[in-house]
N, CA and C of each residue as an Amber inpcrd file, in Angstrom:
protein
   153
-101.9100000  65.8110000 -47.4990000-100.5880000  66.6510000 -47.4080000
 -99.4010000  65.9660000 -46.3910000 -98.3220000  66.1930000 -46.4670000
 -97.0500000  65.5930000 -45.8560000 -96.2050000  66.3570000 -45.5760000
 -96.1430000  66.8190000 -44.2950000 -95.0490000  67.8190000 -43.9100000
 -93.9660000  67.0080000 -43.0670000 -92.3320000  67.3690000 -43.6570000
 -91.5060000  66.6580000 -42.8600000 -91.0210000  67.4990000 -41.6210000
 -91.0000000  67.2850000 -40.2160000 -90.9080000  67.9530000 -39.0820000
 -89.3940000  67.9510000 -38.9310000 -88.6340000  66.4820000 -38.9150000
 -87.2690000  66.4620000 -38.5150000 -86.9190000  65.4680000 -39.2790000
 -85.6640000  65.4720000 -39.9610000 -85.0330000  63.8150000 -40.5480000
 -85.1760000  64.2350000 -41.7680000 -84.8700000  62.6760000 -42.3360000
 -84.9660000  62.9790000 -44.0380000 -85.5730000  61.4120000 -44.3990000
 -86.2100000  61.5620000 -45.4550000 -86.8170000  60.3490000 -46.0820000
 -87.3390000  60.9320000 -47.4880000 -87.9050000  59.1590000 -48.2740000
 -88.1150000  59.0520000 -49.7690000 -89.4400000  59.2630000 -50.0050000
 -90.2130000  59.8830000 -50.3310000 -91.4480000  59.6840000 -50.8110000
 -91.7720000  59.5000000 -51.9400000 -92.3340000  58.1740000 -52.2630000
 -93.0740000  58.0870000 -54.0360000 -94.2820000  57.9500000 -54.2330000
 -94.2840000  58.9980000 -54.8880000 -96.2480000  59.3550000 -55.9780000
 -96.2240000  58.7000000 -56.9770000 -96.7210000  57.7940000 -57.3270000
 -96.9350000  57.3350000 -58.7950000 -95.3630000  56.9280000 -59.4560000
 -94.9700000  56.0820000 -58.9330000 -93.7080000  55.9730000 -59.0040000
 -92.4010000  57.1420000 -59.4720000 -92.4980000  58.0280000 -58.9570000
 -91.8900000  58.9110000 -59.1070000 -90.9030000  59.4300000 -57.5720000
 -89.7930000  59.3380000 -57.2430000 -89.5420000  59.3370000 -55.7870000
 -88.9710000  60.7250000 -55.9150000 -89.2450000  61.2740000 -54.3280000
 -88.7600000  62.6360000 -53.8250000 -87.9830000  62.6170000 -52.7890000
 -86.9380000  62.9880000 -52.7650000 -86.0120000  63.6880000 -51.5090000
 -86.8330000  64.2710000 -50.7370000 -87.0720000  63.9770000 -49.1830000
 -87.5430000  64.8420000 -48.2270000 -87.0880000  65.3450000 -47.3060000
 -86.5850000  66.5870000 -46.8060000 -86.2330000  66.6490000 -45.6700000
 -86.6170000  67.9540000 -44.6420000 -86.0340000  68.5190000 -43.6940000
 -86.8290000  69.2010000 -42.5510000 -87.4740000  70.0850000 -43.0140000
 -89.0190000  70.1930000 -43.0320000 -89.7200000  71.6720000 -43.6230000
 -89.9790000  71.5380000 -44.6900000 -90.0860000  69.9770000 -45.3670000
 -90.5790000  69.6970000 -46.9560000 -91.7480000  69.4740000 -47.1130000
 -92.3620000  69.8220000 -47.8130000 -93.8780000  69.5570000 -47.9620000
 -94.6610000  68.9250000 -49.0090000 -95.4140000  68.2050000 -49.1470000
 -95.9000000  67.0390000 -50.5780000 -97.5630000  66.9590000 -50.1220000
 -97.7800000  67.1180000 -51.3690000 -99.0520000  66.2080000 -51.4350000
 -99.5570000  65.4170000 -52.1430000-100.3720000  64.6080000 -51.5500000
-100.3160000  62.9130000 -52.1480000-101.7950000  62.9040000 -53.1270000
-102.0510000  63.1740000 -54.2440000-103.0190000  63.4420000 -54.8900000
-103.9320000  61.9770000 -54.4430000-105.3420000  62.2640000 -54.8860000
-106.4110000  60.9040000 -54.3420000-106.0020000  60.0030000 -55.3710000
-106.3560000  58.7470000 -54.8350000-106.0440000  57.1920000 -55.8160000
-104.7840000  57.6680000 -56.5740000-103.6760000  58.1450000 -55.7720000
-102.7110000  57.9180000 -56.7330000-101.7820000  57.1600000 -55.5660000
-100.8840000  55.8830000 -56.0990000 -99.7420000  55.1640000 -55.1460000
 -98.9120000  55.7050000 -54.6020000 -98.9110000  55.6500000 -53.4490000
 -97.8510000  56.6450000 -52.6140000 -96.7820000  55.3650000 -51.2770000
 -95.5580000  55.7580000 -51.0340000 -94.8650000  55.1040000 -50.1460000
 -93.6610000  55.5320000 -49.4950000 -93.4520000  55.6860000 -48.1600000
 -92.6090000  56.0630000 -47.6860000 -91.7820000  55.6740000 -47.3030000
 -90.1540000  55.7770000 -47.2400000 -88.8200000  55.0430000 -46.6860000
 -87.8800000  56.2750000 -45.8780000 -87.7790000  55.8550000 -44.6190000
 -86.7600000  56.6930000 -44.0970000 -84.9780000  56.5430000 -44.5950000
 -84.8960000  57.8870000 -44.6900000 -83.3440000  57.4560000 -44.8700000
 -82.6060000  57.7300000 -43.6320000 -83.1590000  58.8690000 -42.9000000
 -82.5080000  58.7240000 -41.2980000 -83.9750000  58.7110000 -40.0790000
 -83.9110000  58.8550000 -39.4730000 -84.9950000  58.7060000 -38.2530000
 -85.5460000  59.9820000 -38.7660000 -86.7380000  60.3460000 -38.9840000
 -87.7760000  61.1330000 -38.9370000 -89.2340000  61.3600000 -38.7450000
 -89.4630000  62.3400000 -38.6090000 -90.8610000  62.7800000 -37.9440000
 -91.6170000  63.4900000 -38.9940000 -92.9300000  63.2490000 -39.2180000
 -93.7480000  63.9880000 -40.6190000 -95.2540000  64.1460000 -39.5230000
 -95.5370000  65.1310000 -40.3670000 -97.2200000  65.8690000 -40.0930000
 -97.9680000  65.0740000 -41.2320000 -98.9770000  64.4720000 -41.2100000
 -99.7780000  64.0250000 -42.1330000-101.6540000  65.0720000 -42.3190000
-101.7500000  65.7350000 -43.0860000-103.0850000  66.4040000 -42.4970000
-103.6500000  66.0180000 -44.0650000-104.9540000  65.4470000 -43.7930000
-105.6020000  64.8430000 -44.6980000-106.8190000  65.9060000 -44.7920000
-107.0640000  66.5910000 -46.3130000-108.2210000  67.5680000 -46.4800000
-109.1050000  66.9510000 -47.4230000-110.3110000  67.1140000 -46.8540000
-111.5570000  66.3640000 -47.6120000-112.4200000  68.1160000 -48.0050000
-112.6290000  67.8700000 -49.2950000-113.1880000  69.1220000 -49.8470000
-114.6890000  68.2970000 -50.3650000
């Protein structure tokens, strides 16, 4: 799970782009390709949840 704390970025999950801004949150599914690219300087928090 990624939460954007400050700034703006684009996150690709399984070839689908998501534009994220402050306060945005997205779940990165297991075994799914993903990538991040900064639009502006940004800070994020990554939380890994194991079940």
